[in-house]
PyMOL Python script that loads the backbone (N, CA, C, O; Angstrom):
from pymol import cmd

cmd.read_pdbstr("""\
ATOM      1  N   MET A   1       0.781  -1.273  -0.056  1.00  0.00           N
ATOM      2  CA  MET A   1      -0.197  -0.334   0.093  1.00  0.00           C
ATOM      3  C   MET A   1       1.022   1.293   0.283  1.00  0.00           C
ATOM      4  O   MET A   1       0.774   2.202  -0.510  1.00  0.00           O
ATOM      5  N   ASP A   2       1.722   1.429   0.876  1.00  0.00           N
ATOM      6  CA  ASP A   2       3.469   2.408   1.124  1.00  0.00           C
ATOM      7  C   ASP A   2       3.416   2.470  -0.691  1.00  0.00           C
ATOM      8  O   ASP A   2       2.723   3.338  -1.221  1.00  0.00           O
ATOM      9  N   ILE A   3       3.943   1.809  -1.257  1.00  0.00           N
ATOM     10  CA  ILE A   3       4.476   1.761  -2.839  1.00  0.00           C
ATOM     11  C   ILE A   3       3.393   2.649  -3.187  1.00  0.00           C
ATOM     12  O   ILE A   3       3.500   3.872  -3.276  1.00  0.00           O
ATOM     13  N   GLU A   4       2.360   1.985  -3.377  1.00  0.00           N
ATOM     14  CA  GLU A   4       1.175   2.621  -4.355  1.00  0.00           C
ATOM     15  C   GLU A   4       1.105   3.755  -4.047  1.00  0.00           C
ATOM     16  O   GLU A   4       1.341   4.588  -4.921  1.00  0.00           O
ATOM     17  N   LEU A   5       0.814   4.125  -2.922  1.00  0.00           N
ATOM     18  CA  LEU A   5       0.730   5.822  -2.242  1.00  0.00           C
ATOM     19  C   LEU A   5       1.494   6.393  -3.121  1.00  0.00           C
ATOM     20  O   LEU A   5       1.135   7.131  -4.039  1.00  0.00           O
ATOM     21  N   MET A   6       3.006   5.910  -2.732  1.00  0.00           N
ATOM     22  CA  MET A   6       4.142   6.511  -3.204  1.00  0.00           C
ATOM     23  C   MET A   6       4.430   7.042  -4.743  1.00  0.00           C
ATOM     24  O   MET A   6       4.841   8.141  -5.115  1.00  0.00           O
ATOM     25  N   ASN A   7       4.081   5.915  -5.474  1.00  0.00           N
ATOM     26  CA  ASN A   7       4.030   5.695  -6.833  1.00  0.00           C
ATOM     27  C   ASN A   7       2.856   6.825  -7.129  1.00  0.00           C
ATOM     28  O   ASN A   7       3.151   7.565  -8.067  1.00  0.00           O
ATOM     29  N   ASN A   8       1.534   7.104  -6.480  1.00  0.00           N
ATOM     30  CA  ASN A   8       0.599   7.664  -7.038  1.00  0.00           C
ATOM     31  C   ASN A   8       0.856   9.259  -6.633  1.00  0.00           C
ATOM     32  O   ASN A   8       0.190  10.071  -7.275  1.00  0.00           O
ATOM     33  N   LEU A   9       1.918   9.859  -5.457  1.00  0.00           N
ATOM     34  CA  LEU A   9       2.187  11.041  -5.132  1.00  0.00           C
ATOM     35  C   LEU A   9       2.993  11.639  -6.353  1.00  0.00           C
ATOM     36  O   LEU A   9       2.930  12.838  -6.625  1.00  0.00           O
ATOM     37  N   ARG A  10       3.697  10.809  -7.019  1.00  0.00           N
ATOM     38  CA  ARG A  10       4.758  10.955  -8.003  1.00  0.00           C
ATOM     39  C   ARG A  10       3.500  11.074  -9.444  1.00  0.00           C
ATOM     40  O   ARG A  10       3.830  11.754 -10.415  1.00  0.00           O
ATOM     41  N   SER A  11       2.604  10.617  -9.440  1.00  0.00           N
ATOM     42  CA  SER A  11       1.710  10.488 -10.767  1.00  0.00           C
ATOM     43  C   SER A  11       1.623  11.984 -11.458  1.00  0.00           C
ATOM     44  O   SER A  11       1.499  13.025 -10.814  1.00  0.00           O
ATOM     45  N   ASP A  12       1.717  11.883 -12.968  1.00  0.00           N
ATOM     46  CA  ASP A  12       1.395  13.029 -13.587  1.00  0.00           C
ATOM     47  C   ASP A  12       0.100  13.769 -13.759  1.00  0.00           C
ATOM     48  O   ASP A  12      -0.112  14.922 -14.134  1.00  0.00           O
ATOM     49  N   LEU A  13      -0.800  12.700 -13.346  1.00  0.00           N
ATOM     50  CA  LEU A  13      -2.260  12.832 -13.386  1.00  0.00           C
ATOM     51  C   LEU A  13      -2.597  13.780 -12.233  1.00  0.00           C
ATOM     52  O   LEU A  13      -2.014  13.511 -11.183  1.00  0.00           O
ATOM     53  N   ALA A  14      -3.408  14.821 -12.212  1.00  0.00           N
ATOM     54  CA  ALA A  14      -3.321  15.563 -11.190  1.00  0.00           C
ATOM     55  C   ALA A  14      -4.403  14.671 -10.258  1.00  0.00           C
ATOM     56  O   ALA A  14      -4.146  14.421  -9.080  1.00  0.00           O
ATOM     57  N   GLU A  15      -5.632  14.221 -10.905  1.00  0.00           N
ATOM     58  CA  GLU A  15      -6.552  13.347  -9.953  1.00  0.00           C
ATOM     59  C   GLU A  15      -6.330  12.207  -9.289  1.00  0.00           C
ATOM     60  O   GLU A  15      -7.042  11.721  -8.409  1.00  0.00           O
ATOM     61  N   ILE A  16      -5.232  11.749  -9.769  1.00  0.00           N
ATOM     62  CA  ILE A  16      -4.528  10.460  -8.887  1.00  0.00           C
ATOM     63  C   ILE A  16      -3.656  10.887  -8.059  1.00  0.00           C
ATOM     64  O   ILE A  16      -3.660  10.292  -6.981  1.00  0.00           O
ATOM     65  N   LYS A  17      -2.741  11.893  -8.208  1.00  0.00           N
ATOM     66  CA  LYS A  17      -2.123  12.627  -7.077  1.00  0.00           C
ATOM     67  C   LYS A  17      -3.104  13.704  -5.992  1.00  0.00           C
ATOM     68  O   LYS A  17      -2.877  13.814  -4.787  1.00  0.00           O
ATOM     69  N   VAL A  18      -3.845  14.193  -6.489  1.00  0.00           N
ATOM     70  CA  VAL A  18      -5.018  14.662  -5.605  1.00  0.00           C
ATOM     71  C   VAL A  18      -5.300  13.606  -4.573  1.00  0.00           C
ATOM     72  O   VAL A  18      -5.050  13.750  -3.376  1.00  0.00           O
ATOM     73  N   LYS A  19      -5.862  12.481  -5.139  1.00  0.00           N
ATOM     74  CA  LYS A  19      -6.400  11.264  -4.086  1.00  0.00           C
ATOM     75  C   LYS A  19      -5.579  11.078  -3.473  1.00  0.00           C
ATOM     76  O   LYS A  19      -5.900  10.978  -2.289  1.00  0.00           O
ATOM     77  N   ALA A  20      -3.999  10.900  -3.779  1.00  0.00           N
ATOM     78  CA  ALA A  20      -3.101   9.946  -2.829  1.00  0.00           C
ATOM     79  C   ALA A  20      -2.919  11.052  -1.980  1.00  0.00           C
ATOM     80  O   ALA A  20      -2.798  10.777  -0.786  1.00  0.00           O
ATOM     81  N   ILE A  21      -2.861  12.487  -2.376  1.00  0.00           N
ATOM     82  CA  ILE A  21      -2.351  13.338  -1.078  1.00  0.00           C
ATOM     83  C   ILE A  21      -3.385  13.161   0.104  1.00  0.00           C
ATOM     84  O   ILE A  21      -3.072  12.893   1.264  1.00  0.00           O
ATOM     85  N   LEU A  22      -4.747  13.364  -0.403  1.00  0.00           N
ATOM     86  CA  LEU A  22      -5.948  13.405   0.771  1.00  0.00           C
ATOM     87  C   LEU A  22      -6.050  12.035   1.298  1.00  0.00           C
ATOM     88  O   LEU A  22      -6.638  11.889   2.370  1.00  0.00           O
ATOM     89  N   SER A  23      -5.439  10.758   0.545  1.00  0.00           N
ATOM     90  CA  SER A  23      -5.139   9.784   1.790  1.00  0.00           C
ATOM     91  C   SER A  23      -3.958   9.986   2.493  1.00  0.00           C
ATOM     92  O   SER A  23      -4.182  10.145   3.693  1.00  0.00           O
ATOM     93  N   ALA A  24      -2.866  10.035   2.213  1.00  0.00           N
ATOM     94  CA  ALA A  24      -1.840  10.724   2.611  1.00  0.00           C
ATOM     95  C   ALA A  24      -2.146  11.200   4.255  1.00  0.00           C
ATOM     96  O   ALA A  24      -1.794  10.662   5.304  1.00  0.00           O
ATOM     97  N   ILE A  25      -2.821  12.240   4.043  1.00  0.00           N
ATOM     98  CA  ILE A  25      -3.475  13.142   5.007  1.00  0.00           C
ATOM     99  C   ILE A  25      -4.231  11.873   6.113  1.00  0.00           C
ATOM    100  O   ILE A  25      -3.823  11.534   7.224  1.00  0.00           O
ATOM    101  N   TYR A  26      -5.334  11.403   5.423  1.00  0.00           N
ATOM    102  CA  TYR A  26      -5.914  10.689   6.210  1.00  0.00           C
ATOM    103  C   TYR A  26      -5.682   9.528   6.980  1.00  0.00           C
ATOM    104  O   TYR A  26      -6.232   9.176   8.024  1.00  0.00           O
ATOM    105  N   ASN A  27      -4.745   8.954   6.287  1.00  0.00           N
ATOM    106  CA  ASN A  27      -3.985   7.997   6.937  1.00  0.00           C
ATOM    107  C   ASN A  27      -2.983   8.542   8.014  1.00  0.00           C
ATOM    108  O   ASN A  27      -2.952   7.951   9.094  1.00  0.00           O
ATOM    109  N   ILE A  28      -2.254   9.500   7.834  1.00  0.00           N
ATOM    110  CA  ILE A  28      -1.754  10.126   9.021  1.00  0.00           C
ATOM    111  C   ILE A  28      -2.474  10.777  10.380  1.00  0.00           C
ATOM    112  O   ILE A  28      -2.073  10.827  11.542  1.00  0.00           O
ATOM    113  N   ARG A  29      -3.657  11.236   9.776  1.00  0.00           N
ATOM    114  CA  ARG A  29      -4.400  11.656  10.812  1.00  0.00           C
ATOM    115  C   ARG A  29      -5.202  10.262  11.372  1.00  0.00           C
ATOM    116  O   ARG A  29      -5.548  10.171  12.550  1.00  0.00           O
ATOM    117  N   ALA A  30      -5.412   9.355  10.525  1.00  0.00           N
ATOM    118  CA  ALA A  30      -5.794   8.434  11.685  1.00  0.00           C
ATOM    119  C   ALA A  30      -4.950   7.350  12.772  1.00  0.00           C
ATOM    120  O   ALA A  30      -5.173   6.720  13.806  1.00  0.00           O
ATOM    121  N   ASN A  31      -3.891   7.581  11.841  1.00  0.00           N
ATOM    122  CA  ASN A  31      -2.369   7.057  12.900  1.00  0.00           C
ATOM    123  C   ASN A  31      -2.433   7.958  13.887  1.00  0.00           C
ATOM    124  O   ASN A  31      -2.715   7.412  14.953  1.00  0.00           O
ATOM    125  N   MET A  32      -2.304   8.970  13.958  1.00  0.00           N
ATOM    126  CA  MET A  32      -2.116   9.994  14.824  1.00  0.00           C
ATOM    127  C   MET A  32      -2.780   9.903  16.568  1.00  0.00           C
ATOM    128  O   MET A  32      -2.433   9.779  17.743  1.00  0.00           O
ATOM    129  N   LEU A  33      -4.280  10.115  15.433  1.00  0.00           N
ATOM    130  CA  LEU A  33      -5.309  10.025  16.798  1.00  0.00           C
ATOM    131  C   LEU A  33      -5.758   8.644  17.116  1.00  0.00           C
ATOM    132  O   LEU A  33      -6.540   8.575  18.064  1.00  0.00           O
ATOM    133  N   HIS A  34      -5.437   7.541  16.537  1.00  0.00           N
ATOM    134  CA  HIS A  34      -5.842   6.389  17.305  1.00  0.00           C
ATOM    135  C   HIS A  34      -4.639   5.089  17.319  1.00  0.00           C
ATOM    136  O   HIS A  34      -4.812   3.880  17.471  1.00  0.00           O
ATOM    137  N   GLY A  35      -3.529   5.781  17.124  1.00  0.00           N
ATOM    138  CA  GLY A  35      -2.064   4.808  17.300  1.00  0.00           C
ATOM    139  C   GLY A  35      -1.591   5.451  18.466  1.00  0.00           C
ATOM    140  O   GLY A  35      -0.404   5.132  18.541  1.00  0.00           O
ATOM    141  N   GLU A  36      -1.926   6.299  19.560  1.00  0.00           N
ATOM    142  CA  GLU A  36      -1.503   6.584  20.677  1.00  0.00           C
ATOM    143  C   GLU A  36      -0.037   7.347  20.280  1.00  0.00           C
ATOM    144  O   GLU A  36       0.930   6.961  20.936  1.00  0.00           O
ATOM    145  N   LYS A  37       0.090   7.897  19.745  1.00  0.00           N
ATOM    146  CA  LYS A  37       1.853   8.372  19.105  1.00  0.00           C
ATOM    147  C   LYS A  37       2.043   9.129  19.775  1.00  0.00           C
ATOM    148  O   LYS A  37       1.049   9.748  20.152  1.00  0.00           O
ATOM    149  N   HIS A  38       3.343   9.534  20.310  1.00  0.00           N
ATOM    150  CA  HIS A  38       4.119  10.926  20.683  1.00  0.00           C
ATOM    151  C   HIS A  38       4.383  12.001  20.029  1.00  0.00           C
ATOM    152  O   HIS A  38       5.036  11.665  19.041  1.00  0.00           O
ATOM    153  N   PHE A  39       4.235  13.049  20.047  1.00  0.00           N
ATOM    154  CA  PHE A  39       4.448  14.178  19.125  1.00  0.00           C
ATOM    155  C   PHE A  39       6.021  14.195  19.060  1.00  0.00           C
ATOM    156  O   PHE A  39       6.580  14.852  19.938  1.00  0.00           O
ATOM    157  N   GLU A  40       6.789  13.566  18.147  1.00  0.00           N
ATOM    158  CA  GLU A  40       8.341  13.401  18.038  1.00  0.00           C
ATOM    159  C   GLU A  40       8.691  14.484  16.947  1.00  0.00           C
ATOM    160  O   GLU A  40       7.932  15.008  16.132  1.00  0.00           O
ATOM    161  N   GLU A  41       9.826  14.650  17.114  1.00  0.00           N
ATOM    162  CA  GLU A  41      10.395  15.526  15.969  1.00  0.00           C
ATOM    163  C   GLU A  41      10.129  15.120  14.420  1.00  0.00           C
ATOM    164  O   GLU A  41       9.379  15.808  13.728  1.00  0.00           O
ATOM    165  N   HIS A  42      10.806  13.926  13.892  1.00  0.00           N
ATOM    166  CA  HIS A  42       9.810  13.667  12.985  1.00  0.00           C
ATOM    167  C   HIS A  42       8.605  13.904  12.352  1.00  0.00           C
ATOM    168  O   HIS A  42       8.421  14.341  11.217  1.00  0.00           O
ATOM    169  N   GLN A  43       7.765  13.559  13.232  1.00  0.00           N
ATOM    170  CA  GLN A  43       6.400  13.759  12.921  1.00  0.00           C
ATOM    171  C   GLN A  43       6.172  15.072  12.981  1.00  0.00           C
ATOM    172  O   GLN A  43       5.588  15.408  11.951  1.00  0.00           O
ATOM    173  N   ARG A  44       6.375  16.076  13.779  1.00  0.00           N
ATOM    174  CA  ARG A  44       6.354  17.555  13.018  1.00  0.00           C
ATOM    175  C   ARG A  44       6.748  17.834  12.003  1.00  0.00           C
ATOM    176  O   ARG A  44       5.942  18.351  11.228  1.00  0.00           O
ATOM    177  N   ILE A  45       8.059  17.634  11.582  1.00  0.00           N
ATOM    178  CA  ILE A  45       8.328  17.864   9.918  1.00  0.00           C
ATOM    179  C   ILE A  45       7.372  17.264   8.895  1.00  0.00           C
ATOM    180  O   ILE A  45       7.235  17.801   7.796  1.00  0.00           O
ATOM    181  N   LEU A  46       6.640  16.044   9.269  1.00  0.00           N
ATOM    182  CA  LEU A  46       5.285  15.735   8.491  1.00  0.00           C
ATOM    183  C   LEU A  46       4.497  16.507   8.848  1.00  0.00           C
ATOM    184  O   LEU A  46       4.219  17.302   7.950  1.00  0.00           O
ATOM    185  N   LEU A  47       3.982  16.669   9.750  1.00  0.00           N
ATOM    186  CA  LEU A  47       2.590  17.362  10.173  1.00  0.00           C
ATOM    187  C   LEU A  47       2.767  18.663   9.731  1.00  0.00           C
ATOM    188  O   LEU A  47       1.747  18.886   9.078  1.00  0.00           O
ATOM    189  N   GLU A  48       3.562  19.787   9.702  1.00  0.00           N
ATOM    190  CA  GLU A  48       3.501  20.920   9.475  1.00  0.00           C
ATOM    191  C   GLU A  48       2.727  21.334   7.987  1.00  0.00           C
ATOM    192  O   GLU A  48       1.747  22.044   7.763  1.00  0.00           O
ATOM    193  N   PRO A  49       3.592  20.589   7.125  1.00  0.00           N
ATOM    194  CA  PRO A  49       3.440  20.609   5.518  1.00  0.00           C
ATOM    195  C   PRO A  49       1.938  20.061   5.309  1.00  0.00           C
ATOM    196  O   PRO A  49       1.280  20.571   4.403  1.00  0.00           O
ATOM    197  N   LEU A  50       1.343  19.009   6.130  1.00  0.00           N
ATOM    198  CA  LEU A  50       0.384  18.656   6.188  1.00  0.00           C
ATOM    199  C   LEU A  50      -1.013  19.803   6.472  1.00  0.00           C
ATOM    200  O   LEU A  50      -1.980  20.105   5.771  1.00  0.00           O
ATOM    201  N   ILE A  51      -0.581  20.211   7.774  1.00  0.00           N
ATOM    202  CA  ILE A  51      -1.859  21.305   8.140  1.00  0.00           C
ATOM    203  C   ILE A  51      -1.796  22.258   7.237  1.00  0.00           C
ATOM    204  O   ILE A  51      -2.829  22.910   7.082  1.00  0.00           O
ATOM    205  N   ARG A  52      -0.672  22.587   6.450  1.00  0.00           N
ATOM    206  CA  ARG A  52      -0.825  23.903   5.609  1.00  0.00           C
ATOM    207  C   ARG A  52      -1.526  23.395   4.374  1.00  0.00           C
ATOM    208  O   ARG A  52      -2.263  24.154   3.744  1.00  0.00           O
ATOM    209  N   ILE A  53      -1.316  22.048   3.969  1.00  0.00           N
ATOM    210  CA  ILE A  53      -2.084  21.729   3.049  1.00  0.00           C
ATOM    211  C   ILE A  53      -3.820  21.840   3.213  1.00  0.00           C
ATOM    212  O   ILE A  53      -4.529  22.352   2.347  1.00  0.00           O
ATOM    213  N   LEU A  54      -4.309  21.286   4.428  1.00  0.00           N
ATOM    214  CA  LEU A  54      -5.098  21.178   4.987  1.00  0.00           C
ATOM    215  C   LEU A  54      -6.050  22.873   4.958  1.00  0.00           C
ATOM    216  O   LEU A  54      -7.095  23.202   4.397  1.00  0.00           O
ATOM    217  N   GLN A  55      -5.176  23.553   5.758  1.00  0.00           N
ATOM    218  CA  GLN A  55      -5.799  24.691   5.311  1.00  0.00           C
ATOM    219  C   GLN A  55      -5.914  25.385   3.828  1.00  0.00           C
ATOM    220  O   GLN A  55      -6.760  26.225   3.518  1.00  0.00           O
ATOM    221  N   THR A  56      -5.182  25.010   3.223  1.00  0.00           N
ATOM    222  CA  THR A  56      -5.215  25.379   1.684  1.00  0.00           C
ATOM    223  C   THR A  56      -6.825  24.823   1.446  1.00  0.00           C
ATOM    224  O   THR A  56      -7.817  25.536   1.293  1.00  0.00           O
ATOM    225  N   ILE A  57      -6.765  23.274   1.464  1.00  0.00           N
ATOM    226  CA  ILE A  57      -8.295  22.990   1.041  1.00  0.00           C
ATOM    227  C   ILE A  57      -9.107  23.612   1.504  1.00  0.00           C
ATOM    228  O   ILE A  57      -9.977  24.050   0.752  1.00  0.00           O
ATOM    229  N   VAL A  58      -9.182  23.999   3.362  1.00  0.00           N
ATOM    230  CA  VAL A  58     -10.301  24.502   3.553  1.00  0.00           C
ATOM    231  C   VAL A  58     -10.545  26.102   3.043  1.00  0.00           C
ATOM    232  O   VAL A  58     -11.592  26.671   3.349  1.00  0.00           O
ATOM    233  N   ASN A  59      -9.680  26.666   2.380  1.00  0.00           N
ATOM    234  CA  ASN A  59      -9.883  28.059   2.312  1.00  0.00           C
ATOM    235  C   ASN A  59     -10.215  27.797   0.898  1.00  0.00           C
ATOM    236  O   ASN A  59     -11.049  28.644   0.576  1.00  0.00           O
ATOM    237  N   LEU A  60      -9.954  27.030  -0.081  1.00  0.00           N
ATOM    238  CA  LEU A  60     -10.871  27.146  -1.123  1.00  0.00           C
ATOM    239  C   LEU A  60     -11.907  26.511  -1.470  1.00  0.00           C
ATOM    240  O   LEU A  60     -12.379  26.543  -2.606  1.00  0.00           O
ATOM    241  N   GLU A  61     -12.368  25.859  -0.504  1.00  0.00           N
ATOM    242  CA  GLU A  61     -13.628  25.531  -0.419  1.00  0.00           C
ATOM    243  C   GLU A  61     -14.721  26.583   0.457  1.00  0.00           C
ATOM    244  O   GLU A  61     -15.925  26.642   0.206  1.00  0.00           O
ATOM    245  N   ILE A  62     -14.073  27.337   1.463  1.00  0.00           N
ATOM    246  CA  ILE A  62     -14.696  28.217   1.490  1.00  0.00           C
ATOM    247  C   ILE A  62     -14.938  29.271   0.514  1.00  0.00           C
ATOM    248  O   ILE A  62     -16.091  29.702   0.512  1.00  0.00           O
ATOM    249  N   GLU A  63     -14.430  29.592  -0.002  1.00  0.00           N
ATOM    250  CA  GLU A  63     -14.408  30.451  -1.107  1.00  0.00           C
ATOM    251  C   GLU A  63     -15.316  29.910  -2.324  1.00  0.00           C
ATOM    252  O   GLU A  63     -15.921  30.724  -3.021  1.00  0.00           O
ATOM    253  N   ASN A  64     -15.386  28.806  -2.521  1.00  0.00           N
ATOM    254  CA  ASN A  64     -16.186  27.833  -3.591  1.00  0.00           C
ATOM    255  C   ASN A  64     -17.789  28.338  -3.182  1.00  0.00           C
ATOM    256  O   ASN A  64     -18.544  28.780  -4.048  1.00  0.00           O
ATOM    257  N   LEU A  65     -18.262  28.183  -1.488  1.00  0.00           N
ATOM    258  CA  LEU A  65     -18.986  28.499  -0.992  1.00  0.00           C
ATOM    259  C   LEU A  65     -19.902  29.514  -0.814  1.00  0.00           C
ATOM    260  O   LEU A  65     -21.092  29.433  -0.513  1.00  0.00           O
ATOM    261  N   GLU A  66     -18.874  30.953  -1.143  1.00  0.00           N
ATOM    262  CA  GLU A  66     -19.057  32.393  -0.972  1.00  0.00           C
ATOM    263  C   GLU A  66     -19.814  32.628  -2.777  1.00  0.00           C
ATOM    264  O   GLU A  66     -20.161  33.746  -3.160  1.00  0.00           O
TER     265      GLU A  66
END
""", "prot")
cmd.dss("prot")
cmd.show_as("cartoon", "prot")
cmd.util.cbc("prot")
cmd.orient("prot")
């Protein structure tokens, strides 16, 4: 599954890449929420860009609603 996700993130097709990004966000969120993880430095390095991506998605959706 991780190899498929990695390949999809590298795809030239926007639809495949977007679905892969959303899948990665969902999986990381589920792992953090249900995996009883502690916030280590390597997790922060991963979470900070994901938070920016989520903020961008939310802002675009808000603009679409206006």
